C-alpha positions in Angstrom: 6.3 0.0 6.1 8.2 3.1 6.7 7.1 6.6 5.8 8.5 10.2 5.7 6.6 13.4 5.6 8.4 15.7 3.1 5.9 18.6 3.7 2.4 18.7 5.2 0.9 17.5 1.8 3.7 15.2 0.4 4.6 11.9 2.0 6.9 9.1 0.7 6.9 5.5 1.9 9.0 2.4 1.5 8.0 -1.1 2.5 8.2 -4.8 2.3 5.4 -7.4 2.2 5.9 -10.9 3.4 3.3 -13.5 2.6 3.4 -16.9 4.3 0.6 -19.4 4.1 -0.4 -23.0 4.4 -0.5 -25.5 1.6 -3.6 -26.3 -0.4 -5.5 -29.6 -0.4 -7.4 -31.0 -3.4 -9.7 -33.9 -2.8 -8.0 -34.5 0.5 -4.5 -34.7 -1.0 -2.0 -32.3 0.3 -0.2 -30.4 -2.5 2.9 -29.5 -0.6 2.8 -25.9 -1.9 2.9 -23.4 1.0 3.1 -19.7 0.1 6.5 -18.1 0.6 6.5 -14.7 -1.2 8.2 -11.4 -0.7 7.6 -8.0 -2.3 9.2 -4.5 -2.0 7.4 -1.3 -2.7 8.0 2.5 -2.8 5.5 5.3 -3.2 4.5 8.9 -2.8 1.2 10.4 -1.6 -0.2 13.9 -2.1 -2.7 15.0 0.6 -5.2 17.7 -0.5 -8.3 19.0 1.3 -10.8 16.0 1.2 -8.6 14.3 -1.5 -5.6 11.9 -1.6 -3.6 10.8 -4.6 -1.1 8.0 -4.2 1.4 6.5 -6.7 3.2 3.2 -5.8 5.6 1.0 -7.6 6.3 -2.6 -6.4 8.0 -5.8 -7.5 8.2 -9.3 -6.2 11.6 -10.4 -5.0 10.8 -14.0 -4.1 8.0 -16.3 -5.2 8.2 -19.9 -4.1 4.6 -20.6 -5.2 2.2 -18.7 -7.4 2.4 -15.9 -9.9 5.3 -13.4 -10.1 4.8 -9.6 -10.7 8.0 -8.3 -12.3 6.9 -4.6 -12.0 3.7 -3.0 -10.8 2.6 0.6 -10.8 -0.6 1.6 -9.0 -2.3 5.0 -8.9 -5.0 5.6 -6.3 -7.4 8.5 -5.9 -9.5 9.0 -2.8 -12.2 11.6 -2.2 -13.7 12.1 1.2 -17.1 13.6 1.6 
């Protein structure tokens, strides 16, 4: 993931997530279904005193096995005390 600080309180980030995994086995039978998934994402974060607000958008670009997310928007709020 790559990030850039616009100001001391605003940050933007871009990234890619690669998920690789082994195949599953049911009752000892290999399913020949290894995970091979890619995802790209972009977001912006606002840092306030004792608080953080992040907005991220993402989409799956390659799904060889499993569920596909066409578009995702995530909003996160964090408060430190």
